[in-house]
Every structure is written in structure tokens, then in C-alpha cells.
N, C-alpha and C positions, 0 to 999 in steps of 0.2 A: 503494500500500500504506500509506503513512503516514496518509492520510485514513481508511483503514479502521481502523488502530490507534487513531487519535484518537477515532473514533466508539465503539470498544469501550471505551476508557478513559472516555469520557463516560458510557456506559451503566453501566460498573462503578461510577463515582463516584456516579451517580444512585442506584443500588441501595444503596450504602453509606449515602447520606444518608437514603434511605427507612428503612433499618434504624435509624439513629440517631433519626429522627423517630418511628418506631413504638415504640422503647424508652422514650422520654421519657414518653408518656402512661401506660405500664404502671408506670413508676416513680412517677408521681403517684398512680395508683390504689393502689399498695401503701402510700404515705405516708398517703393518706386512710384506708384501712382500718385501718392500724396506729394512727393517731391516734384514730379513732373507738373502737377497742377500749380504748385508753388512757383516753379520756374516760369511757366507760361503766364501766370498772373503778373509776376514782376516784369516780364518782358513787355506785357501790355502797358503797365504803368510807366515803365522806362521809356517806351516809345511815345506815349502821351506827353510825358514831361519834356523829352528832348525836342519834340515838335514845337513846343511852346517857346523854344529858344531861338527861333528863326528871326532874321533881321526885320521882317515885315510884321512881326508880332510884338505888340506893345502891352503884353499881359504882365501881371504881377510877377516879379522875379526876386523873391527874398530868400532868407535862409531856409524856409520850408521847402521851396523848390529844390534847392541844392540837397537838403537832407533826404527828401523823397528819392531824388535821382541816385544819390550814392548808396542809400539803403537798398533800393531795388537792385542796383548793380551788384552790391555785396551779397544779397540774397540769391541772385542768379548764380554767382560763383559758389556760394555755400551749397546750394542745391546740387550743382554739378559735382562737388566734392562728395556730398552724401551719396549720390548715385554711384560714384566710383568706389566708395567704401561699403556699399550695401553687401551684406553677407559676412562682414568682418566683425570683430568684437570691439569696434571703436566706441560703442555706446557706454561701455563700462568705465571709461577713462574719466578721471576727475577733471582733467582739462576740458573735455567735451561737455561735462556737466556744468562747469563754470561758463563755458561759451554759450550754452543754452540759456543760462540765467541772464547773461548780458544781452543776448538776442531777444529775450522776453521783454526786458526793459526798453530796448531800442524799438521793438515792434509796437509797444504802447505809445512811444513818442511818434512813431511813423503813423499810427492810426490818428492821433491828434493832428499831425501835420496834414495828412490827407483830408481829414474831415474839414479843417478850417480852410485849407488852400483851395480845394475844389469848390467849397461854398463861396469863397471870395471871388474866384474866377467867374462863377455864375452870377454873383451880385454885380460885378463890374462889367458884365456882358462881354468878356474877352472873346473876340471874334475867332481867334485861333483855336480856342477850346470849344466854343459853342457851335460855330459854323463849320469849321474844317474837320473837327473830330466829334461830330454830334453824337454818334452811337457810344463811343468810348466815354465821352464826358457824361452822358446820361447814365451809363452803367456805373461809373465811379461815383456819381452824385447819389445814386440809390445805394450803392455798396457801402458808402461811408456810414449810412444809417444802420445797415446790417451789422457792420463791425462794432459800432458803438452799442447797439442792442445786445450783441453777443457778449461783450465785455460786461455790461450791466447785469445780464442774466447770470453770467459766471460768478460775479461778485455776490449776487443774491443767493445763489446756490451754495457758495462757500460759507456765507454767513449763516444760512439756514442749517447746513450740515454741522457747523460748529456749535450752534445753539442746541441742536438736537442731540449732540453727543454729550452735552453737559448735563 
């Protein structure tokens, strides 16, 4: 009987390892898809911002413009690095965890910059943004509300779960 229990245990552990092995590629696929969406989004934003730098365009060009531009370019580069490192154990590094925390703070600044900058472009009726890039401007105008709503919802959920755990 003990040999039979051993073979069942071996089969059971084999199936568990199969489950772990099948979950790993799915995780990589979700990382790849999320990263590609991140890169495409920031390419869209970067293209929008760079178009506003034309000589014929007299739109607002302050530090928010530069921040959004450099942040988007950095996130494109970051996304490409993540795609190259997918499947490796880079996520467990303390350096990477610190980088993620810094990027979280910068992303909050970026959301604020995008929210106020796109709103100001709309208020001032910037022709380069509203006329030449009508669809992208409209998307970003709506998207800024989605981002702020998601941040507020996240904060409410964090506060509610903290209060519920006490």
C-alpha cells in the first residue's frame, strides 16, 4: 500500500508542477500584452505632444509639456526593457522594486500634468491640438477623467480596506 500512496503522491506533485508551469507562460503573456499597451499608449501621447511643437503652432508650451514628453519617452524605453526581460527573474530585485516606486510617483505627476495640460489646450482652443489632432485630443480629454477617476477609486478602496481591517 505504501508504494501505491507514493505513486499517487508523485502523480499529484507532477500535476501541481504542471499547473505551476502552465501558469508561468500565461503570466508572461499578460506582462507582454500589458507592456505593449503601455508602449502604444505612450507612443500616442508622445506623438501628440511632439506635434504641438511645430513652428506654426502657438499652443501652451510649459514644463508640463516637457514633463509629459520625457515621461512618455522614458516609459516607451522602460516598456521595451520589460519586454526584453520578460521571463527572467528581474522582478525580485530590490533595485527594480525601488524603480517601480519612483515610477509610481512620477506617473501620478504625469496624470496631473496630462489632466491640466490637455484641459488648458482645450480652454485656449489650441488649433494644433483641437483641429489637427481632433481624435487624439478628444481621446486624451476623456482619458484624463478616466485616470483621475481610477486614482480616486483606488484611494477609496485603500481607505475602505484599511478601515475594514481595523
